A tleap script that builds the chain and sets N, CA, C and O, in Angstrom:
source leaprc.protein.ff14SB
mol = sequence {
  NMET HIE VAL GLU ARG THR GLU LEU PRO GLY
  ILE GLY LEU ARG GLN VAL ILE THR THR ALA
  ASP GLY ARG GLN VAL GLY VAL VAL THR HIE
  LEU ALA GLY GLY ARG ARG ASP LEU LEU TYR
  ASP ASP PRO GLY ASP PRO ASP ARG MET TRP
  SER LEU ALA LEU THR ARG ALA GLU ALA LEU
  THR LEU ALA GLY LEU LEU GLY LEU PRO ASP
  VAL VAL ASP LEU PRO GLY GLU VAL ALA CSER
}
set mol.1.N position { 41.003 66.925 21.668 }
set mol.1.CA position { 41.939 65.831 21.460 }
set mol.1.C position { 42.034 65.558 19.964 }
set mol.1.O position { 41.022 65.539 19.264 }
set mol.2.N position { 43.235 65.350 19.488 }
set mol.2.CA position { 43.486 65.093 18.070 }
set mol.2.C position { 43.295 63.606 17.763 }
set mol.2.O position { 43.820 62.741 18.464 }
set mol.3.N position { 42.533 63.327 16.699 }
set mol.3.CA position { 42.354 61.961 16.209 }
set mol.3.C position { 43.081 61.863 14.874 }
set mol.3.O position { 42.773 62.593 13.932 }
set mol.4.N position { 44.047 60.954 14.805 }
set mol.4.CA position { 44.784 60.717 13.561 }
set mol.4.C position { 43.977 59.731 12.725 }
set mol.4.O position { 43.772 58.587 13.131 }
set mol.5.N position { 43.520 60.179 11.552 }
set mol.5.CA position { 42.712 59.335 10.673 }
set mol.5.C position { 43.531 58.952 9.447 }
set mol.5.O position { 44.143 59.802 8.801 }
set mol.6.N position { 43.533 57.649 9.137 }
set mol.6.CA position { 44.267 57.154 7.986 }
set mol.6.C position { 43.367 56.224 7.187 }
set mol.6.O position { 42.891 55.214 7.707 }
set mol.7.N position { 43.131 56.567 5.911 }
set mol.7.CA position { 42.375 55.688 5.029 }
set mol.7.C position { 43.242 54.466 4.711 }
set mol.7.O position { 44.424 54.597 4.392 }
set mol.8.N position { 42.651 53.303 4.800 }
set mol.8.CA position { 43.332 52.060 4.464 }
set mol.8.C position { 42.637 51.493 3.223 }
set mol.8.O position { 41.625 50.804 3.347 }
set mol.9.N position { 43.165 51.772 2.035 }
set mol.9.CA position { 42.500 51.372 0.793 }
set mol.9.C position { 42.142 49.884 0.783 }
set mol.9.O position { 42.976 49.017 1.043 }
set mol.10.N position { 40.881 49.627 0.475 }
set mol.10.CA position { 40.391 48.255 0.406 }
set mol.10.C position { 40.089 47.636 1.759 }
set mol.10.O position { 39.562 46.525 1.826 }
set mol.11.N position { 40.415 48.343 2.847 }
set mol.11.CA position { 40.207 47.800 4.193 }
set mol.11.C position { 39.200 48.642 4.959 }
set mol.11.O position { 38.174 48.129 5.406 }
set mol.12.N position { 39.484 49.934 5.115 }
set mol.12.CA position { 38.596 50.793 5.886 }
set mol.12.C position { 39.299 52.036 6.381 }
set mol.12.O position { 40.068 52.660 5.649 }
set mol.13.N position { 39.033 52.394 7.629 }
set mol.13.CA position { 39.565 53.611 8.221 }
set mol.13.C position { 40.226 53.299 9.562 }
set mol.13.O position { 39.650 52.609 10.403 }
set mol.14.N position { 41.439 53.815 9.752 }
set mol.14.CA position { 42.168 53.680 11.017 }
set mol.14.C position { 42.122 55.023 11.724 }
set mol.14.O position { 42.470 56.049 11.139 }
set mol.15.N position { 41.690 55.020 12.994 }
set mol.15.CA position { 41.624 56.237 13.797 }
set mol.15.C position { 42.333 55.974 15.123 }
set mol.15.O position { 42.017 55.016 15.828 }
set mol.16.N position { 43.295 56.836 15.451 }
set mol.16.CA position { 44.138 56.621 16.629 }
set mol.16.C position { 44.241 57.919 17.423 }
set mol.16.O position { 44.333 59.005 16.850 }
set mol.17.N position { 44.226 57.794 18.753 }
set mol.17.CA position { 44.503 58.930 19.634 }
set mol.17.C position { 45.729 58.585 20.467 }
set mol.17.O position { 46.083 57.419 20.636 }
set mol.18.N position { 46.365 59.628 20.981 }
set mol.18.CA position { 47.463 59.462 21.924 }
set mol.18.C position { 46.971 59.943 23.277 }
set mol.18.O position { 46.502 61.074 23.407 }
set mol.19.N position { 47.076 59.086 24.282 }
set mol.19.CA position { 46.584 59.412 25.620 }
set mol.19.C position { 47.520 60.394 26.314 }
set mol.19.O position { 48.621 60.668 25.837 }
set mol.20.N position { 47.068 60.913 27.438 }
set mol.20.CA position { 47.888 61.834 28.232 }
set mol.20.C position { 49.185 61.179 28.679 }
set mol.20.O position { 50.179 61.869 28.907 }
set mol.21.N position { 49.190 59.848 28.807 }
set mol.21.CA position { 50.387 59.103 29.200 }
set mol.21.C position { 51.290 58.774 28.014 }
set mol.21.O position { 52.325 58.128 28.179 }
set mol.22.N position { 50.889 59.226 26.794 }
set mol.22.CA position { 51.700 58.966 25.611 }
set mol.22.C position { 51.425 57.641 24.936 }
set mol.22.O position { 52.124 57.274 23.991 }
set mol.23.N position { 50.429 56.918 25.397 }
set mol.23.CA position { 50.070 55.637 24.778 }
set mol.23.C position { 49.138 55.887 23.601 }
set mol.23.O position { 48.406 56.876 23.582 }
set mol.24.N position { 49.167 54.990 22.620 }
set mol.24.CA position { 48.280 55.102 21.474 }
set mol.24.C position { 47.217 54.017 21.542 }
set mol.24.O position { 47.496 52.860 21.855 }
set mol.25.N position { 45.982 54.428 21.238 }
set mol.25.CA position { 44.860 53.498 21.191 }
set mol.25.C position { 43.951 53.956 20.056 }
set mol.25.O position { 43.808 55.155 19.816 }
set mol.26.N position { 43.344 53.012 19.366 }
set mol.26.CA position { 42.501 53.389 18.243 }
set mol.26.C position { 41.644 52.252 17.747 }
set mol.26.O position { 41.533 51.199 18.374 }
set mol.27.N position { 41.036 52.501 16.591 }
set mol.27.CA position { 40.105 51.547 15.992 }
set mol.27.C position { 40.321 51.531 14.486 }
set mol.27.O position { 40.509 52.575 13.862 }
set mol.28.N position { 40.290 50.331 13.909 }
set mol.28.CA position { 40.180 50.187 12.459 }
set mol.28.C position { 38.753 49.738 12.192 }
set mol.28.O position { 38.322 48.690 12.673 }
set mol.29.N position { 38.013 50.548 11.412 }
set mol.29.CA position { 36.660 50.204 11.021 }
set mol.29.C position { 36.729 49.636 9.616 }
set mol.29.O position { 37.112 50.331 8.675 }
set mol.30.N position { 36.358 48.372 9.478 }
set mol.30.CA position { 36.438 47.692 8.184 }
set mol.30.C position { 35.247 48.061 7.309 }
set mol.30.O position { 34.135 48.256 7.799 }
set mol.31.N position { 35.500 48.152 6.010 }
set mol.31.CA position { 34.446 48.487 5.057 }
set mol.31.C position { 33.360 47.421 5.018 }
set mol.31.O position { 32.176 47.742 4.910 }
set mol.32.N position { 33.749 46.179 5.105 }
set mol.32.CA position { 32.791 45.078 4.976 }
set mol.32.C position { 32.561 44.394 6.317 }
set mol.32.O position { 33.505 44.165 7.074 }
set mol.33.N position { 31.324 44.074 6.604 }
set mol.33.CA position { 30.997 43.233 7.740 }
set mol.33.C position { 30.839 43.918 9.078 }
set mol.33.O position { 30.430 43.271 10.043 }
set mol.34.N position { 31.148 45.204 9.179 }
set mol.34.CA position { 30.970 45.906 10.438 }
set mol.34.C position { 32.002 45.589 11.503 }
set mol.34.O position { 31.844 45.989 12.656 }
set mol.35.N position { 33.059 44.874 11.133 }
set mol.35.CA position { 34.090 44.508 12.111 }
set mol.35.C position { 34.882 45.743 12.521 }
set mol.35.O position { 35.142 46.633 11.711 }
set mol.36.N position { 35.257 45.776 13.790 }
set mol.36.CA position { 36.132 46.818 14.329 }
set mol.36.C position { 37.342 46.119 14.947 }
set mol.36.O position { 37.200 45.105 15.630 }
set mol.37.N position { 38.515 46.661 14.706 }
set mol.37.CA position { 39.719 46.171 15.371 }
set mol.37.C position { 40.142 47.232 16.376 }
set mol.37.O position { 40.420 48.371 16.002 }
set mol.38.N position { 40.190 46.864 17.638 }
set mol.38.CA position { 40.694 47.743 18.680 }
set mol.38.C position { 42.214 47.665 18.627 }
set mol.38.O position { 42.779 46.572 18.679 }
set mol.39.N position { 42.882 48.809 18.523 }
set mol.39.CA position { 44.341 48.865 18.442 }
set mol.39.C position { 44.907 49.474 19.714 }
set mol.39.O position { 44.305 50.374 20.299 }
set mol.40.N position { 46.052 48.991 20.136 }
set mol.40.CA position { 46.749 49.601 21.265 }
set mol.40.C position { 48.227 49.305 21.126 }
set mol.40.O position { 48.626 48.258 20.617 }
set mol.41.N position { 49.036 50.253 21.593 }
set mol.41.CA position { 50.474 50.112 21.413 }
set mol.41.C position { 51.077 49.139 22.418 }
set mol.41.O position { 50.489 48.814 23.450 }
set mol.42.N position { 52.270 48.695 22.070 }
set mol.42.CA position { 53.042 47.797 22.933 }
set mol.42.C position { 54.004 48.673 23.730 }
set mol.42.O position { 54.918 49.255 23.145 }
set mol.43.N position { 53.825 48.785 25.062 }
set mol.43.CA position { 54.696 49.666 25.833 }
set mol.43.C position { 56.172 49.285 25.752 }
set mol.43.O position { 57.038 50.126 25.996 }
set mol.44.N position { 56.470 48.039 25.417 }
set mol.44.CA position { 57.856 47.595 25.312 }
set mol.44.C position { 58.475 47.835 23.950 }
set mol.44.O position { 59.693 47.742 23.800 }
set mol.45.N position { 57.640 48.148 22.937 }
set mol.45.CA position { 58.126 48.354 21.579 }
set mol.45.C position { 57.275 49.437 20.920 }
set mol.45.O position { 56.168 49.148 20.466 }
set mol.46.N position { 57.761 50.675 20.857 }
set mol.46.CA position { 56.962 51.784 20.336 }
set mol.46.C position { 56.557 51.648 18.870 }
set mol.46.O position { 55.678 52.372 18.403 }
set mol.47.N position { 57.192 50.722 18.133 }
set mol.47.CA position { 56.856 50.528 16.726 }
set mol.47.C position { 55.837 49.422 16.514 }
set mol.47.O position { 55.509 49.099 15.372 }
set mol.48.N position { 55.332 48.837 17.588 }
set mol.48.CA position { 54.420 47.694 17.480 }
set mol.48.C position { 53.048 48.061 18.022 }
set mol.48.O position { 52.929 48.706 19.064 }
set mol.49.N position { 52.011 47.638 17.297 }
set mol.49.CA position { 50.627 47.805 17.740 }
set mol.49.C position { 49.993 46.416 17.844 }
set mol.49.O position { 50.253 45.539 17.020 }
set mol.50.N position { 49.172 46.235 18.852 }
set mol.50.CA position { 48.403 45.017 19.033 }
set mol.50.C position { 46.972 45.300 18.600 }
set mol.50.O position { 46.541 46.453 18.603 }
set mol.51.N position { 46.237 44.265 18.228 }
set mol.51.CA position { 44.844 44.482 17.854 }
set mol.51.C position { 43.971 43.363 18.398 }
set mol.51.O position { 44.428 42.251 18.663 }
set mol.52.N position { 42.707 43.701 18.551 }
set mol.52.CA position { 41.690 42.770 19.009 }
set mol.52.C position { 40.482 42.975 18.116 }
set mol.52.O position { 39.899 44.059 18.106 }
set mol.53.N position { 40.089 41.939 17.354 }
set mol.53.CA position { 38.954 42.051 16.446 }
set mol.53.C position { 37.654 41.979 17.240 }
set mol.53.O position { 37.482 41.108 18.093 }
set mol.54.N position { 36.732 42.916 16.944 }
set mol.54.CA position { 35.435 42.966 17.611 }
set mol.54.C position { 34.325 42.967 16.567 }
set mol.54.O position { 34.441 43.631 15.537 }
set mol.55.N position { 33.253 42.227 16.827 }
set mol.55.CA position { 32.074 42.334 15.985 }
set mol.55.C position { 31.386 43.659 16.298 }
set mol.55.O position { 31.741 44.328 17.268 }
set mol.56.N position { 30.410 44.037 15.488 }
set mol.56.CA position { 29.680 45.280 15.742 }
set mol.56.C position { 29.030 45.248 17.116 }
set mol.56.O position { 29.089 46.233 17.851 }
set mol.57.N position { 28.408 44.120 17.473 }
set mol.57.CA position { 27.754 43.994 18.783 }
set mol.57.C position { 28.775 44.126 19.914 }
set mol.57.O position { 28.498 44.772 20.924 }
set mol.58.N position { 29.949 43.520 19.750 }
set mol.58.CA position { 30.988 43.617 20.775 }
set mol.58.C position { 31.488 45.055 20.902 }
set mol.58.O position { 31.724 45.535 22.011 }
set mol.59.N position { 31.653 45.747 19.762 }
set mol.59.CA position { 32.107 47.138 19.787 }
set mol.59.C position { 31.086 48.021 20.503 }
set mol.59.O position { 31.464 48.895 21.283 }
set mol.60.N position { 29.796 47.799 20.243 }
set mol.60.CA position { 28.757 48.579 20.917 }
set mol.60.C position { 28.734 48.293 22.414 }
set mol.60.O position { 28.546 49.206 23.218 }
set mol.61.N position { 28.924 47.039 22.790 }
set mol.61.CA position { 28.964 46.683 24.209 }
set mol.61.C position { 30.159 47.340 24.889 }
set mol.61.O position { 30.029 47.876 25.989 }
set mol.62.N position { 31.318 47.302 24.244 }
set mol.62.CA position { 32.509 47.950 24.804 }
set mol.62.C position { 32.287 49.456 24.938 }
set mol.62.O position { 32.675 50.050 25.943 }
set mol.63.N position { 31.669 50.076 23.937 }
set mol.63.CA position { 31.366 51.506 24.016 }
set mol.63.C position { 30.495 51.793 25.236 }
set mol.63.O position { 30.695 52.798 25.919 }
set mol.64.N position { 29.540 50.924 25.511 }
set mol.64.CA position { 28.708 51.087 26.699 }
set mol.64.C position { 29.508 50.958 27.975 }
set mol.64.O position { 29.300 51.717 28.921 }
set mol.65.N position { 30.427 49.999 28.011 }
set mol.65.CA position { 31.270 49.822 29.196 }
set mol.65.C position { 32.162 51.035 29.437 }
set mol.65.O position { 32.469 51.377 30.579 }
set mol.66.N position { 32.571 51.680 28.348 }
set mol.66.CA position { 33.419 52.873 28.453 }
set mol.66.C position { 32.613 54.112 28.808 }
set mol.66.O position { 33.179 55.185 29.014 }
set mol.67.N position { 31.299 53.970 28.880 }
set mol.67.CA position { 30.464 55.092 29.273 }
set mol.67.C position { 29.956 55.915 28.115 }
set mol.67.O position { 29.821 57.132 28.245 }
set mol.68.N position { 29.670 55.293 26.985 }
set mol.68.CA position { 29.201 56.017 25.808 }
set mol.68.C position { 28.113 57.030 26.134 }
set mol.68.O position { 28.204 58.166 25.668 }
set mol.69.N position { 27.080 56.679 26.915 }
set mol.69.CA position { 26.062 57.692 27.219 }
set mol.69.C position { 26.635 58.883 27.991 }
set mol.69.O position { 26.083 59.981 27.931 }
set mol.70.N position { 27.724 58.676 28.707 }
set mol.70.CA position { 28.339 59.756 29.473 }
set mol.70.C position { 29.202 60.673 28.621 }
set mol.70.O position { 29.422 61.827 28.988 }
set mol.71.N position { 29.695 60.178 27.488 }
set mol.71.CA position { 30.621 60.977 26.693 }
set mol.71.C position { 30.010 61.532 25.415 }
set mol.71.O position { 30.630 62.369 24.759 }
set mol.72.N position { 28.823 61.094 25.045 }
set mol.72.CA position { 28.175 61.598 23.840 }
set mol.72.C position { 27.447 62.890 24.170 }
set mol.72.O position { 26.599 62.918 25.061 }
set mol.73.N position { 27.775 63.960 23.456 }
set mol.73.CA position { 27.091 65.240 23.637 }
set mol.73.C position { 25.783 65.198 22.849 }
set mol.73.O position { 25.790 64.958 21.641 }
set mol.74.N position { 24.684 65.426 23.521 }
set mol.74.CA position { 23.398 65.473 22.858 }
set mol.74.C position { 23.199 66.852 22.239 }
set mol.74.O position { 23.722 67.838 22.759 }
set mol.75.N position { 22.448 66.939 21.131 }
set mol.75.CA position { 22.208 68.252 20.508 }
set mol.75.C position { 21.676 69.250 21.528 }
set mol.75.O position { 20.771 68.945 22.304 }
set mol.76.N position { 22.250 70.443 21.512 }
set mol.76.CA position { 21.801 71.490 22.404 }
set mol.76.C position { 22.487 71.507 23.744 }
set mol.76.O position { 22.334 72.464 24.504 }
set mol.77.N position { 23.255 70.450 24.061 }
set mol.77.CA position { 23.968 70.415 25.343 }
set mol.77.C position { 25.336 71.060 25.176 }
set mol.77.O position { 25.933 71.013 24.101 }
set mol.78.N position { 25.813 71.651 26.233 }
set mol.78.CA position { 27.141 72.241 26.239 }
set mol.78.C position { 28.088 71.261 26.926 }
set mol.78.O position { 27.835 70.825 28.049 }
set mol.79.N position { 29.184 70.919 26.242 }
set mol.79.CA position { 30.158 69.990 26.824 }
set mol.79.C position { 30.819 70.639 28.034 }
set mol.79.O position { 31.126 71.831 28.030 }
set mol.80.N position { 31.027 69.841 29.055 }
set mol.80.CA position { 31.681 70.384 30.265 }
set mol.80.C position { 33.170 70.216 30.209 }
set mol.80.O position { 33.872 70.614 31.138 }
savepdb mol mol.pdb
quit
């Protein structure tokens, strides 16, 4: 899967993927404070993105809910 990475000078890094359904979802990782902004497109307006600010703890909790241990390849394991 392709991840579109865009440096945001003075802010951080924006990383976005396009889902199989054509929707965009991503994260802006801020340089300061560990804040993450969850981004997702507006199905009614293809030029609009919505965001939800998450603290580092919230981002880690969400990663767990999404199954982080299930999707992280451990060294020496072969991805299925």
